[in-house]
C-alpha positions as CSV (number, residue, x, y, z in Angstrom):
1,M,42.0,-53.3,60.1
2,N,44.4,-53.4,57.0
3,K,43.9,-54.7,53.5
4,D,46.4,-57.5,54.6
5,D,44.1,-58.9,57.2
6,F,41.4,-60.0,54.6
7,A,41.3,-62.9,51.9
8,F,38.7,-64.9,50.0
9,V,37.3,-68.1,50.2
10,N,34.8,-69.3,47.1
11,L,31.2,-70.1,47.6
12,Q,31.6,-74.0,47.5
13,D,34.1,-73.5,51.1
14,L,32.5,-71.5,53.0
15,R,32.0,-73.7,56.7
16,I,31.3,-72.9,59.6
17,G,33.8,-70.8,61.9
18,L,34.5,-68.7,59.1
19,F,34.5,-64.9,60.1
20,V,32.8,-63.4,57.1
21,D,33.1,-59.6,56.3
22,L,30.5,-59.3,53.8
23,D,31.7,-56.1,50.8
24,V,27.8,-55.4,49.6
25,G,25.4,-52.9,50.8
26,W,23.6,-52.8,54.1
27,M,20.4,-53.1,52.6
28,A,21.8,-56.1,50.2
29,H,21.9,-59.2,52.9
30,P,19.3,-59.8,55.7
31,F,21.8,-60.4,58.2
32,P,21.6,-58.1,61.1
33,S,25.4,-57.2,60.8
34,S,28.0,-57.4,58.2
35,R,30.9,-58.7,59.7
36,F,30.2,-62.1,61.7
37,K,31.2,-65.8,62.4
38,I,29.3,-68.2,60.3
39,V,27.5,-70.5,62.9
40,S,25.1,-72.7,60.8
41,E,24.6,-74.0,57.5
42,R,21.5,-71.9,57.1
43,Q,23.6,-69.3,56.6
44,I,26.4,-70.8,54.2
45,E,22.7,-71.4,52.4
46,I,21.8,-67.4,52.2
47,L,25.3,-66.5,51.6
48,K,25.9,-68.5,48.5
49,D,23.0,-66.5,47.7
50,L,23.9,-63.1,47.6
51,G,25.1,-63.1,43.7
52,V,28.8,-62.8,44.6
53,S,31.6,-65.3,43.1
54,S,34.0,-65.0,46.5
55,I,33.3,-63.7,50.2
56,R,35.8,-61.7,52.5
57,Y,36.4,-63.1,55.2
58,V,38.9,-62.8,58.4
59,P,41.7,-65.8,58.7
60,S,42.3,-64.4,62.4
61,K,39.2,-64.1,63.6
62,S,38.1,-67.6,62.2
63,D,37.8,-71.3,64.1
64,A,40.2,-73.5,62.4
65,P,39.0,-76.1,60.1
66,D,37.2,-79.0,61.4
67,T,38.9,-82.2,60.2
68,G,36.5,-84.4,61.8
69,E,33.9,-86.4,59.3
70,A,30.9,-83.5,57.8
71,S,27.7,-85.1,57.7
72,Q,26.8,-85.0,54.2
73,Q,23.4,-84.3,52.6
74,T,21.7,-86.0,50.0
75,T,21.3,-84.4,46.6
76,A,17.9,-84.0,47.1
77,E,18.3,-82.9,50.0
78,Q,20.8,-80.1,49.0
79,D,18.5,-78.6,46.3
80,R,14.7,-79.2,48.9
81,T,17.3,-76.7,51.7
82,Q,18.6,-74.2,48.6
83,Q,15.0,-73.9,47.7
84,A,13.5,-73.3,50.6
85,L,16.5,-70.6,51.7
86,A,15.9,-69.1,48.3
87,Q,12.0,-68.7,49.4
88,E,13.0,-67.2,52.8
89,T,15.7,-65.0,51.0
90,A,12.8,-63.7,48.3
91,R,10.3,-63.4,51.1
92,K,13.0,-60.9,53.7
93,A,13.7,-59.1,50.9
94,L,10.0,-58.4,49.7
95,E,9.3,-57.9,53.9
96,A,12.0,-55.2,53.2
97,Q,10.9,-53.7,50.8
98,Q,7.5,-52.9,52.6
99,A,8.7,-52.1,56.2
100,R,11.0,-49.6,53.5
101,Q,7.6,-48.0,51.9
102,V,5.9,-47.5,55.2
103,L,8.8,-45.5,57.1
104,R,8.6,-44.0,53.7
105,T,5.4,-43.1,53.4
106,R,5.2,-41.9,57.5
107,Q,8.3,-39.8,57.0
108,Q,6.7,-37.5,54.1
109,Q,4.1,-37.4,56.4
110,D,6.1,-36.0,59.1
111,L,8.4,-33.6,57.3
112,A,5.3,-32.6,55.4
113,A,3.4,-31.7,58.2
114,C,6.6,-29.8,59.9
115,E,6.5,-28.0,56.5
116,Q,3.1,-27.2,56.8
117,R,3.8,-25.5,60.5
118,F,6.4,-23.2,59.5
119,S,4.5,-22.2,56.0
120,Q,2.1,-21.3,58.3
121,S,3.9,-19.1,60.6
122,A,5.7,-17.5,57.6
123,Q,1.8,-16.8,56.5
124,Q,1.3,-14.8,59.9
125,Y,5.0,-12.8,59.5
126,H,3.7,-11.6,56.4
127,R,0.1,-10.7,58.0
128,T,1.8,-8.5,60.6
129,I,3.8,-6.4,58.4
130,G,0.8,-6.2,56.8
131,M,-0.7,-5.0,59.9
132,L,2.3,-2.6,61.6
133,Q,0.9,0.8,60.0
134,T,-3.1,-0.1,60.5
135,N,-3.2,-1.9,63.3
136,P,-0.3,-2.8,65.6
137,I,-1.6,-3.9,68.5
138,E,-4.1,-6.4,66.8
139,A,-0.5,-7.4,65.0
140,A,1.0,-7.9,68.5
141,K,-1.5,-10.5,69.7
142,Q,-1.7,-12.5,66.8
143,S,2.6,-12.5,67.1
144,K,2.3,-13.6,70.6
145,A,-0.3,-16.1,70.1
146,M,1.7,-17.9,67.2
147,V,4.9,-18.1,69.2
148,H,3.5,-19.0,72.2
149,G,2.2,-21.9,70.4
150,L,5.5,-22.7,69.3
151,S,7.4,-21.5,72.8
152,S,4.7,-23.9,74.9
153,E,5.1,-26.9,72.6
154,I,8.9,-27.0,72.6
155,Q,8.6,-26.8,76.4
156,E,6.1,-29.8,76.9
157,Q,8.6,-31.7,74.8
158,G,11.1,-34.3,75.6
159,D,13.9,-35.0,73.5
160,I,13.6,-32.5,70.3
161,A,14.8,-33.0,66.9
162,I,16.0,-29.9,64.8
163,R,14.3,-31.1,61.1
164,L,15.6,-29.9,57.5
165,L,12.8,-28.9,55.3
166,T,12.9,-30.1,52.1
167,E,10.7,-26.9,50.9
168,A,9.4,-23.6,52.3
169,A,6.8,-21.6,51.3
170,G,7.2,-18.2,51.2
171,D,9.6,-15.3,50.3
172,K,13.2,-14.8,52.3
173,A,11.4,-11.7,54.1
174,A,9.4,-14.3,56.2
175,L,11.7,-17.5,56.0
176,H,14.6,-15.8,57.8
177,P,12.7,-14.6,60.8
178,V,11.1,-17.6,61.2
179,N,14.3,-19.6,61.0
180,V,15.8,-17.5,63.6
181,T,12.3,-18.1,65.7
182,I,12.8,-21.3,65.4
183,I,16.8,-21.9,66.5
184,S,16.1,-19.2,69.4
185,L,13.3,-21.1,70.3
186,L,15.1,-24.6,70.8
187,L,18.7,-22.5,72.0
188,G,16.5,-20.6,74.8
189,R,15.5,-23.9,75.9
190,A,19.3,-25.5,75.7
191,T,20.5,-22.9,78.0
192,G,17.4,-22.3,80.7
193,V,15.5,-19.9,79.0
194,H,11.6,-21.2,79.9
195,G,8.1,-19.6,80.5
196,A,7.1,-16.2,79.6
197,D,11.3,-15.1,79.3
198,L,11.3,-18.0,76.3
199,D,8.0,-16.3,75.0
200,D,9.8,-13.0,74.8
201,L,12.7,-14.6,73.2
202,G,10.7,-15.9,70.2
203,L,8.7,-12.8,69.4
204,A,12.0,-10.5,69.9
205,A,13.3,-13.6,67.2
206,F,10.1,-13.3,65.1
207,L,10.0,-9.3,64.7
208,H,13.5,-8.9,64.7
209,D,13.6,-7.8,60.8
210,M,10.2,-6.0,61.0
211,G,12.2,-2.7,61.0
212,K,13.3,-3.6,57.0
213,A,9.7,-3.0,56.3
214,A,10.4,0.3,56.5
215,L,13.4,0.3,54.5
216,P,13.7,0.3,50.3
217,E,13.5,-2.8,48.9
218,R,17.1,-3.1,47.8
219,V,18.7,-2.6,51.1
220,R,16.8,-4.5,53.0
221,R,19.6,-7.4,52.6
222,L,23.3,-6.3,53.1
223,E,25.2,-7.0,50.3
224,E,28.9,-7.0,49.8
225,N,29.2,-4.0,47.2
226,F,27.0,-1.7,49.2
227,S,28.5,2.0,49.7
228,S,28.5,3.9,53.1
229,A,25.7,5.3,52.7
230,E,23.6,2.2,51.8
231,I,24.9,0.7,55.1
232,K,23.8,3.0,57.2
233,V,20.5,3.2,55.6
234,Y,20.3,-1.0,56.4
235,Q,21.2,-0.4,59.5
236,E,18.6,1.6,60.6
237,H,16.7,-1.6,60.6
238,V,17.1,-2.2,63.8
239,S,15.9,1.5,65.2
240,Q,12.7,1.2,62.9
241,G,12.1,-2.1,64.7
242,V,12.4,-0.7,68.1
243,R,9.9,1.8,66.7
244,M,7.4,-0.4,65.5
245,A,7.7,-2.7,69.1
246,K,7.1,-0.1,70.8
247,E,4.1,1.3,68.5
248,M,3.1,-2.4,69.0
249,Q,3.1,-2.3,72.9
250,L,5.5,-4.9,73.4
251,N,7.0,-5.5,76.7
252,P,10.9,-4.1,77.3
253,A,12.4,-7.9,77.1
254,V,10.8,-7.7,73.9
255,I,12.1,-4.6,72.8
256,R,16.0,-5.1,73.8
257,G,16.1,-8.7,72.1
258,I,14.9,-6.5,68.7
259,A,17.1,-3.4,69.3
260,Q,20.5,-5.9,70.1
261,H,20.1,-8.8,67.6
262,H,23.0,-7.0,66.1
263,E,25.5,-5.9,68.9
264,L,28.6,-8.4,69.6
265,A,30.3,-9.0,71.8
266,D,33.6,-6.8,71.6
267,G,31.6,-3.9,70.8
268,S,32.0,-4.5,67.1
269,G,28.3,-5.0,66.5
270,F,25.6,-1.6,65.6
271,P,24.0,0.0,66.3
272,E,25.2,1.2,69.6
273,R,27.9,-1.2,69.8
274,I,27.5,-1.8,73.0
275,K,29.7,-4.8,74.4
276,L,28.6,-8.2,76.5
277,D,28.4,-6.9,79.6
278,A,25.4,-4.5,78.4
279,Q,23.5,-6.9,76.2
280,A,20.7,-8.9,77.5
281,V,19.9,-12.3,76.9
282,N,17.4,-12.6,74.2
283,G,20.0,-10.2,72.4
284,R,22.8,-12.2,72.6
285,I,21.1,-15.1,71.6
286,L,19.3,-13.5,68.7
287,A,23.1,-12.5,67.6
288,V,24.2,-15.7,67.3
289,V,21.2,-17.7,65.6
290,N,21.0,-14.7,63.5
291,R,24.3,-15.1,62.2
292,Y,24.1,-18.6,61.8
293,D,21.1,-18.2,59.8
294,E,22.6,-15.1,57.2
295,L,25.9,-17.2,56.5
296,C,23.6,-20.5,55.7
297,N,21.4,-18.0,53.5
298,P,22.6,-15.0,52.0
299,A,21.3,-12.4,49.4
300,K,23.1,-14.2,47.1
301,P,22.5,-18.5,47.3
302,G,26.3,-18.6,45.1
303,A,27.7,-17.3,48.8
304,A,25.9,-19.6,50.6
305,M,27.9,-22.0,53.5
306,T,27.2,-25.2,54.4
307,P,25.7,-26.1,58.1
308,H,29.0,-27.1,59.1
309,E,31.0,-24.6,57.4
310,A,28.8,-21.8,58.6
311,L,29.1,-23.4,62.3
312,A,33.2,-24.0,61.9
313,L,33.2,-20.3,60.9
314,I,31.8,-19.0,63.6
315,F,33.3,-21.1,66.5
316,A,36.8,-20.8,64.6
317,Q,37.3,-16.9,63.7
318,Q,34.0,-15.6,65.2
319,K,33.2,-16.4,68.4
320,T,35.1,-13.6,70.2
321,R,31.9,-12.0,69.1
322,F,29.2,-14.2,70.8
323,D,28.6,-15.0,74.3
324,G,30.8,-18.1,74.8
325,A,28.6,-19.8,76.8
326,I,25.6,-19.4,74.4
327,L,28.2,-20.1,71.3
328,S,28.9,-23.4,73.1
329,A,25.2,-24.8,73.6
330,F,24.5,-23.5,70.3
331,I,27.1,-25.4,69.0
332,R,26.2,-28.8,71.1
333,M,22.4,-28.3,70.1
334,M,23.4,-28.1,66.5
335,G,25.9,-30.7,66.3
336,V,29.4,-30.9,64.5
337,Y,27.2,-31.3,61.3
338,P,23.6,-29.6,61.5
339,P,21.3,-30.6,59.5
340,G,21.6,-29.8,55.9
341,S,25.2,-30.5,56.1
342,V,26.5,-33.0,53.6
343,V,29.0,-35.8,54.5
344,Q,30.9,-39.0,53.7
345,L,30.5,-41.8,55.5
346,N,33.6,-43.8,56.9
347,D,32.4,-46.4,54.2
348,E,33.3,-43.7,51.7
349,R,29.3,-43.3,50.9
350,H,27.9,-39.8,51.0
351,A,24.8,-38.5,52.6
352,I,22.6,-35.3,53.7
353,V,22.0,-34.5,57.5
354,V,18.3,-34.6,57.9
355,A,18.0,-34.4,61.5
356,V,20.1,-33.7,64.9
357,N,18.6,-35.0,68.0
358,S,19.2,-31.4,70.0
359,A,20.3,-33.7,73.3
360,R,22.6,-36.3,71.2
361,P,23.6,-34.3,67.8
362,L,26.6,-36.4,67.9
363,K,25.0,-39.4,65.9
364,P,22.5,-38.0,63.5
365,R,19.8,-38.9,61.2
366,V,21.1,-39.3,57.1
367,I,19.9,-39.8,54.1
368,V,22.8,-42.0,52.2
369,H,23.2,-42.4,48.5
370,E,22.6,-45.9,47.9
371,P,22.5,-46.8,44.2
372,S,20.9,-50.3,45.0
373,I,17.8,-48.4,46.5
374,P,15.5,-46.2,44.8
375,R,15.8,-42.7,45.3
376,H,11.8,-42.3,45.9
377,E,12.6,-45.4,48.7
378,A,14.8,-44.3,50.6
379,V,14.4,-43.6,54.1
380,I,16.3,-41.9,57.0
381,I,18.7,-44.1,58.9
382,D,19.8,-43.2,62.8
383,L,23.4,-43.4,63.0
384,E,22.8,-43.1,66.9
385,H,21.7,-47.0,66.5
386,A,24.7,-47.7,64.1
387,P,27.8,-48.5,66.0
388,N,29.9,-49.3,63.0
389,V,28.8,-46.0,60.7
390,S,30.4,-42.7,61.3
391,I,30.4,-39.6,60.2
392,R,34.7,-38.6,58.3
393,R,34.2,-35.5,57.0
394,S,31.7,-32.7,55.3
395,L,31.7,-31.8,51.6
396,K,30.5,-29.3,49.7
397,P,27.7,-30.7,47.5
398,S,29.6,-29.1,44.3
399,S,32.1,-31.5,45.2
400,L,29.6,-34.9,45.2
401,P,30.0,-36.9,42.4
402,T,26.8,-36.8,40.1
403,A,24.8,-39.7,41.0
404,A,25.2,-38.9,44.9
405,L,24.1,-35.2,43.8
406,D,21.4,-35.9,41.7
407,Y,19.9,-38.7,44.7
408,L,20.9,-36.4,47.6
409,Q,19.5,-33.5,46.2
410,P,21.0,-30.9,48.5
411,R,19.0,-27.8,49.4
412,P,20.3,-24.2,48.2
413,R,18.8,-22.8,51.4
414,V,18.7,-24.1,54.9
415,Y,15.1,-24.1,57.0
416,Y,14.5,-26.2,60.4
417,F,11.5,-26.9,62.3
418,F,11.5,-29.3,65.1
419,E,9.8,-32.5,66.2
420,P,10.0,-35.4,68.9
421,A,13.1,-37.1,69.2
422,Q,11.3,-40.2,69.2
423,N,9.1,-39.6,66.2
424,S,6.9,-42.7,65.2
425,S,8.6,-42.0,61.5
426,G,10.4,-45.2,62.1
427,I,13.6,-44.5,61.9
428,L,16.0,-47.1,60.2
429,A,19.3,-48.2,61.9
430,A,22.1,-48.9,59.9
431,A,24.2,-52.3,59.3
């Protein structure tokens, strides 16, 4: 709709039949939608209490003025009506604030539970690495038990939401493998991997980088300024990981996943430079997920891409390096704007994507920069239930206005866990 299609009406001239378009935040009024036709005097009185001097309306959608004799109220009746409506508006505002507080508390509890589970997995990774030399069989046993728990839970769920974490305990050595494990299990489920095969995939993901424990600290994370000799040492983490996996007596499917997590479909990967037809499913899945996480969480945080940028780069410039079916499934699962993406909505507001329903990813859940609501009261909004709200574009956090940046606080590193898509955290629908 063009700007010229709008007109403005003074508050005293509001009448039944006008189609109004409220130019205020969705939380600043009690109506179900910001665009509607006035059908009662009660609505007119509420509009007068919004604190604006005029109301925007659409003449083409409004009824013609009623030329009949209008009913009149005495001044006393009008005063009583206005007082009642003011009380009703205040009551609704208080109820809305209390509802936001309840939702915020529930959402914080759900997020804390996800972060605790992630942290427990990171701690198990440290225990596993610590036991590799002294008790590899016990290390395998504990790792299998943890991964089986995650795998079983994912398989038992219906729709799953991929949840962005605010913080994750542990260091980089644990955060990367746990992140890859969570995403790989979800992608495995999305591509039809199940049962013991999903357990094998999850275990390969969890242990895919354990060979780095045998490398010097300075070459455990690949950097652009590495010499050819340093690159060669870095690449040895794959063979070291295979050696450790055999000492742990892991099954062949897990070992193949570990051996092939850096192999690429076009033969440009390492260490064997095998092409797609020689790669196992576990290796193909790990190659995609590992690359995505490396782009989002590189050795130098300043080089990090946003999740949207990472996904776009893989699809636009690197898709020949990966299994096409698995890459397509990965993009469908993560959505165009994966959790952690900073976005601008079609109404110009800024938001951060915090969760995506892996079965219906086009309308993610977001936290919106809403100056009228204190940051500590901000709640998650589900765009799936907001037909008039959509994402216009992705943004770099550095391009956000200062107020939006302080409010949304984009994560310097991106880590995920999962929760039921129909979580009881109470997701609000935007107007």
